[in-house]
N, C-alpha and C positions, 0 to 999 in steps of 0.2 A: 864294348858299347855299341849300340845300333847306329847305322848311319843316318843322315837326315832323310835320305829317300825311304829307309825302313820306318823311321819315326812318322814321317808324313803318311805313308801307307797305313800305319796303325791308326793314325788319326781319322783318316778318310773312312776307314772301316768302322771305327766307333761312332762316328757322326752318322754314317749310313744306317747302322743298327739302332741308333737312338732317334732317327729321324730329326736331325739337327741340321738347319739351314742357317748360314751365317749372312746377316745383312751387311750391305756396303756402307760406307760413309755417305755416299750420295743418297741412299734410302733413308738413312737417319736423319739427314739434313732436308730431304724432301720425300716424306713418306708416301706422297701420291704416286711415287715410282714403284712402290712395293706391289707385287703380283695381287690382282684382285682375290684370288683364291686364298692367299695367305690372310688378307684382310677380312675375308669372310670367316675364316677359322678364328680369328681373334674375337669374333662376336660371341664366342662361347667360353672365353678365357678371362679370368680375373686379372686386374692390373698387377697384383703381387703374386700371382700363381706361379708355382715352380714348373713352368712349362716352356720348353724350348722356343716356341713361337714368340714368347715375350722378348727375346732378342730384338725383334722388330719394333718393340715399344721403347727402345733406348732413343728417345727423341723428346724435344721440348713441345712437340705438337700432339701428344695424346689428348684424346677427349677426356675432360676432368670427370671421370666416373669410376667406380671401383671395379665395375665388371662389364665386359663386352663392349667396350668403347672402340671408337673408330679413331680417325685422325681429323684435325682441324688446323687452326691457326696456332702460333705460339702462345703458350700460357703465360700470362703476365698481368700486373696490376700497376696502375699509376697511383702513387701515394698522395693523398690529398694534402693541400697546404695546411689544413687544420692540424695535421700530425707533424709535418716537416718544419713548418715555420719559416720556409724559404720561398722565394719567388720562383725559382727554377722548377721545372717538372722533373720529378724523379720517377723512374720506371724500373720495376723490379721483376725479373723473370722468375717463375715459380718451379722449384724443384720437387714439390710434393707429388706431382702427377707423373713421376717416373716410377717404375717398379722399384720396390723398397722405400718409396717415399723420399729419395734423395738422388741428386743427379750424378753421384759417384759411380753409378752403373755405366755411365759413359766414360768416365775417367779409367775404369778398370777394363773396359772393353778392349781398347787399343793394345795396352801391354800384353794381354793373353792372347788375343787373336792374331797379332803380328807373329807371335812365336808358334801358334798352331799352324798357320798357313805356310810357314817357312820351315816346318819340320824341326823346330827347335824346342818342342814340349810334347812329351808322350803321356797322353791322358791315361794309358793303360799301365803305366809304372811310375809315374811322377806326380808330386803334389805341388800346386801353386801356393807360395807363401806370400801373405799380404801384410807387410809391416804397416801399422796404421795408428792414428789417434782416434779412429771412430768409424765414420761413414765409409772410408775407403775399403776397410776389410769387409764391411757389409755388402758393398757393391761388388767387391771381388768374389766373395763367397757365393753371392747370387749368380753373377755371370758364369763363374766356374761351374756351378750346379747345372745351369741350363746348357753349358758346353760339355757336360759329362766329365769334368775335371775335379778330382779331389782337391781340397783346399785346406790351409792353415791359416788362422788369424792370430796376429801378435798385436796387442793393443794394451794401453795402460789400464791398471785395475780401478783407476778412478773414473772411468767413463760410465755413462748412464746404464743402469741395469737393463734397459730396454735392448741395448745393443748386444750384451752378453746373452740375453734370453733368445733373441732372434738367431744369433750364430749357432746356438745349440740346436735350434729347430732345423736348420739346414745341414746339420751333420758336419759342421766344420771342426777341425782340431783346434783348440783355442789355448793360447798362453798369455796370461795376464802379467804385465810387467809393473815394477814399482812406479808410482807417481801418478800424474794426470795429463792434461792436455799438453803441456809444454815439456814433458819428459820424453823427448824423441830419442836421445842417445840410448836410453835403456831399451827402447824398442829395437833399436839397431843392434845392441849388444846381444839380445836374445836371439834376434835373426842370425846373427853371425854364429852364435853358439849351435842353433839347430842346424844351420847349413854345414858346419864343420862335422857334426855328428852323422849327418845323413847327406853326403855330398851328391851322390847320384840321384837320390830320390826327390830332393827339394829344388825347386826353380824359385829364386826370390824375384818378386815383382814389386819393387819399392816405388812407391808413388812419387818420391822426392827425386828420383833420377831416371824414371821410365818416360821417354819422350812422347810415347803413346798417350800418356795422360794429357799432356798439352796439346798434342796433335788432335785429339777429339774435340777439344774446345775451340781450337783454331778452325777445324772443319765444320763444326756443327753449331757451337754456341755463338760464335762471332757472326755467322750468317743469320742466326735466329735474332740477334739484336739488331742487325741491319734491317731485317724485314719489319720488325716492330717499329723502328725509327721511321721507315718509309710509310708505313700505315698511320702513324701518329703525327707526322710532319704535317702542320696546318699551313705551311707556306712560310719560307723564310726562317725556319727554325734550324738549330744546329745540334749535331750530336757533339756535345761540348765536353763531356767527361764520362769516365768509366772508373768505378771504384770497387775493388774487390780485396778481401783480406788475403794475405799471403797463403796461409795453409801450406799445401804441397806445391803451389804456384801453377797447378794444372789449369784452373779456371782462367788465370791470367794469360794463358795461351791465346784466348780470344782477343786480347789486347793487340796481338800482332796483326791479326785480321782486321780489326777496327782501324788500326793505324794505317793500313794500307788503303782502306776505303775512305777513311776521314782523317787526313793527315794532321789536322790541327787539334785533334782530341787530346785532352788531358787525362793521363792515366795514373790513378792513385792506388797504392798497395797499403793494406792496412795490417795491423797487428795489435795485440793487447798491450795496452799501457803498463800492465803489470809484468810484461816480459818484453821490453823494448829492444829487440835484437837489431833491427835495421836502423832505428832512431839513435840508439845510444850504445850499441854493441852490448846490450844488456841481457839480463837473465831473470828468471823467476817463474812463478807459477800463476795460473789464471783459470777463469771459469768459462771461457768462450769455446765451448765444445764445437769441434769442427775445424779449428785451426791449430797447427803445431808450431813450435817456436824454437828458439836457441840455436838456429842455424838458417842458412840461406839454401833453399832447394837448388839442386843441379839444374833443374829444368827452368828456373826463373830467369828470364830475359831482363835482367836489371837495367840494361841500357835503354830499354823501352818504357822505363817509368818517369813520371814527372813529379811525383809526390809521394811521401809516406805520411800516414796519419795513424796515431795511436788511439785506440778505443778503450775507454775505461770499462772494465768487465763488470764493475758494480752498477754502471749505467744499463748495461745489457740485461743483467738480472732483475733490476728494478722495472725496466720496461717490459720484461717477460711477464711479470705480474700485472702491470698496468694493461697489457694487451689481452690478458686471459682471465683475469679475475672478473666476476660479475660487476663489482663495484668500479673496476677500472674502466670497463666498457661503458658503463652507464655514465661515468664522468666524462669520457671522451665524446659521447653523444651530446652531453651538455655543453661541451666546448665547440660544437658544430660539426663533429664527424658523423657522417650519415650512418644510420644503423645497418644498413645493408653492407656497408664496408666494415664497420666494427665487427660484424659477425665473421668476417673472414681473416681476423688478425691472428687466428691459430695457424694460418698458413707460413708464419715466420718463426723458424726455430732460432736458437740463441745466436749462432753465427750469422744467420740472416738479419737479425736486429743489428749486429755489429756492422754489416755492409750497409745497412740504411743510415746509421749514424755516420759512417764515413762519407756517404754520398752527401749528406746534409752538410758536413764540414767543408767538403770541396766547394759545394755551391755557395757557402758563405765566404770561403777564402777568396775565390774568384769573382765574387759579387755578381754572381749569375742572375739573370732575369728571366721573364716568361718565354723568351726565345731560346734558351738554353735547355737541353734535355740531358739528364744524367742518368746513366745506367748502372744497375748492379743486379745481384742475384740473390734469391732466397734458396740457399742450397738444400734445405730441408724444412720441415714444419714442426709443430709442437707434438706431433705424434710420437716423437722420439724422447720427449722430455717431460712427460707427465710426472715422473718421479721427482724431477727437480722442483716443480711447482708444489708437490706434497711436502718436500723437505723445507721449502721456504715458508710454507704455511705453518708447518710444525715449529719452525724456528722463530718466526716473527709474529705468528698469530694472525687473526682475521684481518683481511685487507679491506680498509675503509675508504670512504670518499676523500678523507683528509690524506690518507697515504697516496691516493690516486692524484690528488691535486699537487702534492709535493713532487711526485715522480714526473708528472706531465711537465711542471715548470722547470725543475732542475735537469732532467735527462733529455727532453725533447726541445722545449722552447729555450732552454738554457744552454744548449750545445754551443760550445765556443770553438775558436781557432787554435786553442792550446794544443800542444803536443803534435804539431805538424811541421813538415820540412818541405819546401819546394827544392828540388834536387838540382844541384849544379852537376857538371861533368864530374867533378872529383868527388862529390857525394856518392854518385852511382859507382864510381871506380872503388871507393872504399867499401861499399856494400858488396859489390862483386867480389872484392878480394877476400871477404869473410868465407867464401866457398872453400878456399884453400884448406882451413883447418878441419872441416868435416870431410871433404871429398878427397883431398890429396893425402892428407896425413892418416886419415881413418878408414876411407872407404876405397882406396886403391885407384882413384881417377888419375889421369896424367896432367902434369903442368902444361903440356902442349895443348891439350883440348881446352883447359881452362882459359889460356891465352886466346885460343881460337874463338871461344864464345865472345871475347871482347873485341878482338881486332878484325876477325874475319867477317866481312859484310854479308857473306853467303851462308854462314853457319846456321843461323836460325831459320832463314828463308828455305834453305834446302831440307832441312829436317821437318819443318812444319808442313811443307807441301808434299812430303812423301806419302801422305794418305792416298794420292791419286795412284801411286804404284801399289799400295796395299789393296786398293779396290780391285785392281787387276788380279792380284793373287787371290783375293776372296772369291771373285767370279770363276776363276780357274779352279779353285778348291771345290766350289758348289758344282760345277761341271763333272768333276770326278766323282762326287757322291751320287750324281744323277737325280737328286730329290726334287729339283726344280722342274723336271719334265712334266709332272703332272699339272702344272700350273700354266704351261704353255698353250 
């Protein structure tokens, strides 16, 4: 086996040959610090293009255009009260304007780049394996392609056809496992099988235990939310709540940053009602593509949570039609939603709608008013779910104004505080203990680290702040390739 030094040398040579420059977390957080020459080059590159310079577009601040865009402020929308039915302001960050149309290119950046700059992944002889329930393997395959690393995607066969078609386009090796969104164990089992058969070739980058997933959101998503709050604060308003579906728990890494900046914030974690793992130690299958269940991710800091809210996947699917069918948008306009806003409702994918519903439930539960601002994230858009709309159209027929009225009343205005739990210390401890069964018994983690996650006050802080050390490694790596000299 080659040494770390030899692997690092191979990686530097590969990046030099392929003209690959790796951005720092600081540049993804503040793209105005990117060299002007690189920003000029992006003027000739499409947002989804398989071009290494698009690594610098792993940021919330891309200009919302398909080709040649620069950088600006954070992409977000405030959801009108005509849709939420609550007094609190709900703001949602938009994932559509990342390469691949989803923010998972950030979540996958950290796990892979950390290993590249530390000499722990050799792109000349190894493949990055991305266990996923959807967008993570898309983001991983994209980042890997840009970094000249071969990749393998393992995801449930029940995921949307758009995901599989795109993975084929980028040349990823693909394995479809039984089940759908909540069948995470089957993904793990296939991953374990592949790793055992090809131990030296495969490097597993598991979103549920790779701290780099949460670190990216701590370093980039959290500050993006803070920036939006500061811009939107009209004086005397509060960053009152943050709601995010659990999924891999990567995006929830931003909650640690937000808690440091706004200590009184309420943090809610969501999941599908049809698979109530956190709420009831339950199981099941659901249709909220973008979140996985039946276990607690290793990187989820449960101690930082205040609430769990379960979202009915039937509501998400009905709202998907309400937001995207012509009759649905027409009815929303009839109910006072501005046409220019209704035209942007395709910015919300299915899990984005789940996040919106969770934010609404939190606002109702805590009786929030106009001085309270609740944040959430639209992880992706309807670009990835056109097939689901066609399936519902085929199954249920034409979508009428009557259908829209029913869905508006039941799924939006009728959102209740059912299936919610404000967490006590022991509720959190119970949920944290669920990690044992997946991670200690099945995945080889240690009981000592599990306990450290709960009892060690520095465990999460030290790991999440390690991005500063990674930035130093990235700068050092780029110096070795010598590619930045042309921009000085």
